Structure formats: structure tokens, C-alpha cells
N, C-alpha and C positions, 0 to 999 in steps of 0.2 A: 152458596148451597149447591150450585152446578158443580164447582169444583171438588166439594166433598162427596158428591154422587159419584164422579169420575174415579177418584182415589178408592171408594168404597167398592166399586165395581173391579178395580185392578187387584184389590186385596182379596177379593173373593176368588178371582181367577187363579192367583199364586196359592191359595190355600186349597183349592180343587186340583190344580196341577202344579205340585211344587218342583217338579223337574224344570218348569219354565224359568227358574231363578237362573239357570245357566246362560239365559239370553242377555246380552250386553244392549243395554239401553242408552241411546246417545241423547245427550240432553244438551239444549243450546242456553241453559241457564248458566249465567256467570262468563259470558262470552265464548261458549262452545266448548265447555268442559266436558269429560267422559265420566258418566256414571256406570259403574260395573256391578251387577248382582251375580254372585255365585254361590254353589254350596258344594259339598264334597260327593254327593250321590252321583252316580253314573246317569246318563240320560238313557230313558227307557220310554217307548211309545206305549200308550195304553190302548188296549182293544175296546170294542163296542161292549163286549160282555163284562168289563171290568177288570180282566186280566192284563198282565204286563208282557209284552214281547220286546226280546233284546233288540238293540239299534243294529247290531252287525251279525254276521253269519257265525256258525260254530267255527270254533278255532280247529285247525289240523293239529291232529296229534304227533308229534315228532318223537321218536324214541331213539335215544343214542346208546349204543352197546360200547361200554369201556370207559376208563378215566385216564388213560394215556396221554400222551403227547398231543395227538390229533383231537381227541375227544374233547381234552381240557381247553385246547385253544379255540375250539368251536363254541364252547359254552362261553368263555370268557369274551368273545367277539360278538355273540348273538345279542344284538340290540332290540330287535323287533319282538313285540309281545303279541304277535298274530298268530303265535304257535302255542299249544300245550306241550310243554318239554317234559320228556321222563328219562331218566338216566338209569341204566341197569349195568352193573358190574359187580363181580365178586370182591372187588377191592374199594373200600369207601375213602381212598386218598389217590393223590397224584404224586408220582414219585420222580424225582429229577434223577433220572438214570445214567447221566454222564458221571456222577460222583459215585456210582455203586463201587467201582474199584477202590476208592478212597475209604468206603465203609469197611471193606473186607480187611484193611489194615490198622482200622480204629484212628486213622487220621480225621475222619468224619463220623459222626454218629448216624445211626440209622434214621432216629427220629427227626434229624436236621435236614433231612433230603425230602421228607414227606410233608405233604398239606391235605388236611381232611377235604374232601370234595364237597361236603357241606359249607365249609368256610369260603370256597370259591363260588360256589352258586348262590349264596345268600346275599352276594354284593351285586347281583343283578336287579334290575328295576321290576322284575316280575317273578313269580314262583316257579321254580323248577323241582320236580319230584324225583327221589333218588331211592332205588331199590337195590340193596345189597345182595344180589343173586346172580348166578352164572346162567348164561343163555345157552340151553342145550340143543335146540333146534329151531331153525327159521323156516317157517311155511309161508313161503312168498305168495302162493295162490289164495290163501285165505288172509293174510297179512297179520299173522299171529306168531308170537315168540313163546316157545315152551321154555320156561325157566324153573330153576331150582335154587332153593334158600342157600345162602353161604354160610349161615350159622350153623352151630352143633345141632345135631337132631335132637338131642335130649332137652331142647329149650321149649320143645313143644310146637304146636301150631302145624300149618299145612306147609309141608315141605316143598311140593312143587305147584306152579301155578302158570297161567298163561297172561300175555301182555299183547294187546292190539295196537295197531300203529296205523297211521296214514302215510308217514314218511319215516323211512328207517335209515339210520346212519350207523354204518358198522365201522367201528374202530377198535377192534379187539386185539390188535397187536399180532405177535406170532410167537411160536414157541421154539425152542432150541432143535436144530437139524442135527440128529445123530447119524445120518446117512446109514441107518439100520446096521451100524457096527456094533458088532456082539459084546456086550457088558458094558456100554456106556451108560444106559439108563439106571444100571443096578449099583454102579461104582463110581461113576464120575459125578463131580460137583459142576454146576453150572453157575453163570453169573447174568441172570436175565431179570430177577426181581429182588426185591428188598430181602426178602426171607432167604434167598440165595446167598447174598452178601454177609448176612448175619451167620448163616451155618458155616460159611467159609472162615469167617474170623474166628469162631469157637475152634473149629478143626484145626487152623493152623497152630493156635494156643496148645490144643490137645497133643499135637506132634511134638512139640518142645517139652511139653510136661511129661509126657510118656518116655522120650529119649533120655530124660533126666533121672529115671528110675534106676537104681543100682541092679535090679534083676535083668535089665535089658542088655543084650550082648553088643559088642561094637558094631558087628555086622548088621544086626536088627537096628541099631541107631542110625546108621547110614541110610537104610532104606526108609525109616519113618521120616528121616528130614530130607528125603529127596522129593521136590515139588515139581510136578510136571505138568506144563500148559500145553495144551493142544489148539492150535490155531494162532496165527501170527497177524491177525487184525488189530483193530484199535483197542478192543476190549482185552485180548489175550496179552498184548505187548503192555497196556498200562497196568493190568494186574501184576505182570512179572515184575515191573518196574516197582510198583508199590511193596511187593513183597520182598522184593531186595533191600528197599529202604528201612523197613522195619526190622529185618534181620541185621542190617549193619549199624542202624542208628539207635535199636532199642534191644533186640534180643540179646545181642552182643554183651551188654551191660547186665542183663537180667538172667541170662542162661550161659555164663562165661564157659562153662566145662563141655557145651554140647554146640554151641553157635559156630564153631569152625567146620563142623561136620554138614553143615545146611548147604544144599545144592539145589539149583533152579535150572531146569531143561525147559526149552521153548521148541515144540516141534511144528514145523510149518510144511505144507504139502506142497506149496508153490516154491518158486526160486529165490523169492524175497519176502521178508515181512513188510507190512505196511505198503503192499503193492499197489493201493489206490492213491498213494501220496507221492509227491515228487521225489525223483530219484534221490535229490541231494537229502531229503529227510529220511529216505529208506538207508542210505549209506550211513549217514551220521548214527541212526538207531542201531544198526548192525555192528558198527564199530563200537559204539558206548557200551552195549550188552557184552561184547566179547571182553572189553576192557574191565566190566564191573564183574566178570566171571560167571555170567549166565551162559550156559551151553545152548549155543543156537544151531538146530538142525533142520536145514532147509531140505525141502525134496523128500520129506519123511511122511508117508502115509500110514496113519494108525489102523491097523486091521483088526485089533481086538484088546478089550480091557478086561483084565481078571481082577480078582480081589487085590492082589499084590503086585501085578506086573501090567506093563503096556507093551504090546507088540507092534512093531512098526516095519513098514517095508521101504526100502531106498527106491525112489523112482528110476533113478539114472542106472543103478547096477542090479536092481533086483533083490539085493541082500535082505534078508530079515534079520531082525534084532530085537531083544527084550530089555526092557528098562524096568528094575524094581522101583516102587514108589511108595510114598506115604500118603500123598495127595495128589489127585489129578483133576484138573480143571479143564471143561471142554467149551471151547469158544469158537465154533467153527462156521456158522451161520445160522439162517433160521428158516422155519418151515411152517405152512398154515397150520391153524388149530384144527381139531376135529370137526368143530361146528362149521367151520368155513369149508372144509372139504365137503361135508355132506350138503352144504348149500350149493356149492359149486356143480355136484352131480345133479341137483334139481333144476338148475338153469341152463344146463348144457354146457357147463365149462369143466367137466370132470376131467378132460384130458389135459388141462392146463396146470402149471405147477403153483400157481398164485391166482387170486382172484383178479380178473380183469375189468377195467373201467374205461369209460372214454375221456377226453379232455376235459370234461366238467365234473368228473369223478363220479359219474352215473355207472351203476353196474350195468354192464352189456348184458341184453336179454332180460331185463327186469325192470319195471317201472316203479318209480318213487322209491328207489333204494339207493344209498350212496355208500361208497366205501372208501377209506383213506387211512393212511399210515402204513405199517408194515404189512398188514393183512391183504393189501391191493397193490396193483401196478396199473399204470396207465398205458393202455393199448393204442398207442399213436398210431393214427392212419397214414398211409403212404402217399406220397405226392403221386405216384405213377398209378395207383388205384383210381384216382380222380383226376388224372391227366386230361381225358376227353372232356368231362364236365367243366374243369377249369377254362379250357380252351374255349368251350362253347359259351360260357359266361362272360369272357374276356371280350370275344368279337361282337360288335355292335351291328354288323351288316349280315347279309346272307351269303357272302363269299366265303370260301373255305380257307381264308388266311386273316391274320391280324396284323395292324400295324404296331410300332412300338408305343404310340400314344395309348391305345387301347389297352396294351398290356401294362402300361404304368398304373391305369385306374384300378387295377386289381393287385397290383403288387402288395399293398398293405394287408390286405385279406389272405392272401398266399402266405406271407410271413408269419402272420398271428395264428392261421389255422394249422400251419407245419412248421414247427420251430425246427426241424432239422435243416430247413432252408436257410436259416440264419447262421447255424453251425457249419454248413457247408461253405457260405460265402466266407466266413471268418477263416476256415482251415485254407481255402484255395485264394486267399487272400484277394478275393474280388471285391470291387467297392460296393455295388448293389446287384440286384437281379437284371436289370437293364444291362448292365455290363456283361452279363452272360450272354446276351443277344447280340453284342456288338460284330462279333465275328460272322454273323450272318447279314447280309446284305439285302436290302429290299424288305418285303413282307414276308412274314413269319407263317409257315403253314404248320400243320400238326405235326409233321415228321421233324421238323427242325426243332418245335417245342419240345417234344418228347426227348430230342437227343440233348438239348440244353439242360433238361432237368434229370437226366437219367441217373446221374451220380449222387443226387441229393438224398436219397434215402440211406445211403451207406452211413450217414452221420447219425442215425436213429440210435438212442440209447434209453435204457431203463433207468429211472432215478434210484439212488441209493436208498437203503432201508435205514435212514438216519432220523434222530429226533428233530433236525432241522427241516427235513422235508415233511414231516407228519405236522409239525407246527405251522408251517405255511399252508398246507393244504387245510388245516382245521380254520385257519383264518380266512382263507379264500372262499370256503363254504358258508361260513358265517356272513360274510360280506354279501354273497349271493342271496342268502335268505332274507337278509335286512332289506333287499332291493327287489324282491321276487314280484310284488304288485306293481311296482314302477315299471320293472322290465318287461312284464307281461305285455303292457301297452306300448312301451317305447324299448324295444331291443337295443342293446348297446354292443352286441357281440359282431364278429365277422359275417359276411354273407354266406348264405348256403349254396354250395357250387352244385349239388345234386338236386337241389328243388330251390324254390324261390324263397325271398325274405332273407332275414338275420337270424343268427343265433341269438338268444336272450342275452347271455352273459359272454365275457371274453374267457377264453378257455384258460385254464389253470398254468401258470408259468412259474417254474421253481427259479429262485435267486439265491445263488451260492454265496455266502458270507464268509467262506473260509472254514477250516477245520484244525483242530489242536491234536497233539499226540505228546501227551507227558510221559517223560522218559526216564523219571526218577533223578534223585540227587538234586532237586529243585532246577531241573532243566526241561524244557518243554519246546518242541518244535511246532510252529505253526505255518500253515499253507493258506495264503489270504488271496482275495482277488487281485488280477493284475500280475499274476506269476510272481508273487511277493512271498519269499520263504525266510522266517526268521527262526532260529535256533539258539538256545541258551538260556542263561539265568534271567535276563530282561523279559524273554518271553514268557517265562514262568509266572512273572507279575501281571503281563496282559491276561494271561490264563485265568488268575485269581479275580481279576477285575470283570472280565467278560462272563465268568461262570456266576460270580455273584450278583451280576445285574441280570441274568437270565432266571435266576430263581423265581418262584411263582409268587411269593409273598415276602413282606418285610419281615415277617418272623422267621422264615427260614433263612433269609439273608443274614440276619444277625446271629441265628443259631450256627451256620455255618462258618461265618467270619470268626466267631468266638471259638468254635472247635479249630480252626487253623492256628489262632492264637495260642489255644490251650496246648497244642500239639508242639508248637515251636518254643514254649516256654518250658512245659512239664513232660513232653514225650508223649508217646501213643500210650493209651490204656490197654494193657495187655491181660485184663481180667477175663476170666470166661464166664459169660452170662447166658 
């Protein structure tokens, strides 16, 4: 009877407080077995007035602007459910931009290189809200974003709205830099978005279709079939190579009467194309282009683009020339978007060319705002700016000097905080930082310390605006957010030289995994870590495998690989859609 009364009381307790079923009841019945009671309802505290109070505090609202490489990498790697995440972007998809040149020639279809962002975020263990809209203005003082719907206005509804945030992540990318060259915005084609690639593909086919008309003169045919590419970087070179391939392999069979009139000219303001690659790759690319009949003009600065002509100036001689064209493609660099320029003025960065962040990707002069990808650059601190603080942190006594043992204790923090130190040691072929001080006998004073590190800052370099950098920044920031609560209590970063304590996180470090340069004719050049350069047909297969593995989903992998097989068997699709 006594046992019945006990279980009756327990039953009434669980009926009154059903959340107690989350508790684990350890029973010694049967030799110490574990008996677990649980339900699917979250634990909630019950107030005295009968209302329910949540166990945890309100989640911070994180707003991500953009769905490019940086933003998508952040969303894919964010595992903590401690945030309320909202994504705002005028594009509801992620695009694998390295394959856009292949889209222009029909080697790969546009739908094969895009993945709906909702497909990506639905795989997270928590809900991520997405708004298809463009951010027009960032109000950092009020923590509000002014947005505009990306849909057609005739669909009805409110066109403009605001979004508040606790933490803002800016990853809107960049736009094409025209350098204020007259006529570029009106007449040139770009290759920055999927829509650009589709437009280029249709225009190339239009050029050959028009040139095939009997009413067009021979001189006009030559003009229409003259394709001018401005910019000898990776995008311009790859597009020229793809264009040459479709002309030789497909157009020559489908338009035999005019295919021999096609001409490709590549204009580069510098002395060489692919100047960010190894010299061996640059030389091979220039030789191959000349052998393929691509007219390569280095040292040529475009001064004006009209409806039918491109005007350029030779840097060496100052001579001006005019080239008639049927299609001109502009790929000369990137510039900040208008919303970023306006935001930079708000926070006192109006004199800079690009949004500046610290080594933890936090926007300088603004709290709780991060920027990554092409829209920002890391403003790395100079060693010489903190030399006195570093020296003060290193010495453990009141004397005005330090010994090498004291210096050894801060070597790791210095190397991590200032990446240019490691680059300087590597270039100078110095084993480590202690070796820098070996030439000084005895104890080191501040003057010797400054002299030893005086040339370190000459190795400071900005990171390139590439998909590889953006993806690594997104992954890094997501991992920081995943460990935010832990690192608040137990910082893991290097020591603070100007103040006491440690930084919460390790600073961002970019790791270069190599880069490819497809050169057409099933030949690709690769520059990989360790100064390893590979060029030829075998490297093309390496390019295939790497790009297929880097695609964001199995759906896009299967589509792209099937496109490659289709092109190999049936040729490229030259229909205009």
C-alpha cells in the first residue's frame, strides 16, 4: 500500500509538470540498470502565475547579406543553433563562378552550375530564413537594413522593407570595375554573373547567325566576327580559350562559310597575361595563344568603347589605335558595390578603395559587423606599429632590455598575430625569429629589437579576390560563431600586445591550395603549393576532378559531369535561347 502511494504521488507530479519527463532516473533494480524517461517537448520553466518562461535567453539575430562563396560557406559550416539566422540576397541561388566561362560556350549549361540557396540551408539542423531582396542601405547606428524586393513590381505587395539585426555579415561580393572608361557600361559585356554568361552565349551565336546572312557585306562580316576581350586575367584568358574552342570544334562545322573570318583579340594593359601566375605558365599561355591564332596585345590600355569600335593606347609608344568589333568582353577587375561605398562613408572609411576589416574579419570602426569575400580586405597591422608594446610584453623585468629566453616566450604570439613575419623569414631563408637576433650579442634593447624587425612589414600583401579566399573566410567565421560561447570564457587566440589578456579566436589565415588556368584545346595549367607547375592534357583531367569535387551538391556534380560527357560526344549546343 505504501509503495502504491509513492507511485501515485510520482504520477501526479509528472502530470502536473510534464517537462520533468526529461529527467533521467537511475534505478538500482536489476543490478544497476539505467531507466530513462524523455519526451520531445523542450524544457520550460513554470512561473508562479502559471505562465511559461524559456530556459535560455533570446537568440541573437544574425543577418547574412549575399549568397556567394563567402556567405554560402558560412551557412554550410554554421552548426550552432544559438542564433536566429536570416539571409538577404537578390539571388536565390549559389553559383559556381569558376565555370561561368564554360557556360558562355555551351560546354556547361547554366542550370548545372547553380544550386538554390533554400536547398543548401534546409540541410542545416535549424531553420534559416531567406528573403529574396536587395539591400539598398546599411544603417549601422540603428542596426537596420533597408531592402527592396527583387521580384517584379507588378506582383503586388510591399516593395521596400527593413530588417533589423544584432550581428551583420556582409558578403555581397563586388561589381565589375570599368575604371570610368567611356562606353564600357553601355556596350561591353561582363562575365560576373550567370546572367552575363547566358547573354554572352546568345550574343556569340547571334554574331555568326548575322554574319551568315546574304545581305551583309564581307567587311561587315569581319567586324561582326571580331571578338575583343579586355583583360588578361584568369577570366579573360579562360573566356578567350573557350571561345576559340567553340569556333574551331563546333562553329567551323555549323557555319563553314564564315567560320574562317572569326578573329579573337585579347587586350592586356600589363606586360604579360596571367601575371599573378608562375612565369612558366605565363610564357606557355602566351605561346599557345599565338599558335592558336589569338591576337595578343599586351601593354594596350583601352581608352574608349563605342558601339562598333574599341579605342586603345599603347603604353610604350603612346600610339592610339581603333579596333572594330562585333562583341567586346570586359574583365579587368572589381570595384565595391554602391551599398558598400555608402556604408564605408558612414563608418569613416570613405577614403579607402574597399571595405577594411581586422584579422578576425570584423569591420573596422563598427561593432558586430563582419565583412568577407570580394567586398572587403583585411587591414593587417604592421609590426612596427606595435613594436614598443611587443617589447614591453616580452620583457619580464623592469630593465630596458630582454634576453633571448624572454623573446622565445612571445615568438608564437608574434608569428600568429603578424603573418608577414613568417613570409619575411621564408623569403630571407632565416630558420626562425630567434635567428634574427643571433647577430646581436648579449641582451637585446629596444633599438636592436626594432632593427631586427624593421624589414618584416615589407612582406605585407593583400589577399586576392578569389573564390578560394572567400570560401575559407566563410568557413573560418562559421567556426568562430560555433565556438563563441566557449571562447568568451576560454580565449584561444594570441596574447594582446597593447592590452592584457588574449584574443578570443585565432586570426584568419588563408591557405593557398593552388590555382588553375584552362587554356583551351583540353590543356590546362596548374600552379600548386610547393612551387609545382603542371601544364598539359593530364592537368586538364586534374582540373575536371577538382572542380567536380568542389561543386556544392551531388545534383550539380552530376549535371556538370553529364554536360562534359554530352559535349564530348555530341558537341556544344549552339541554339540561341
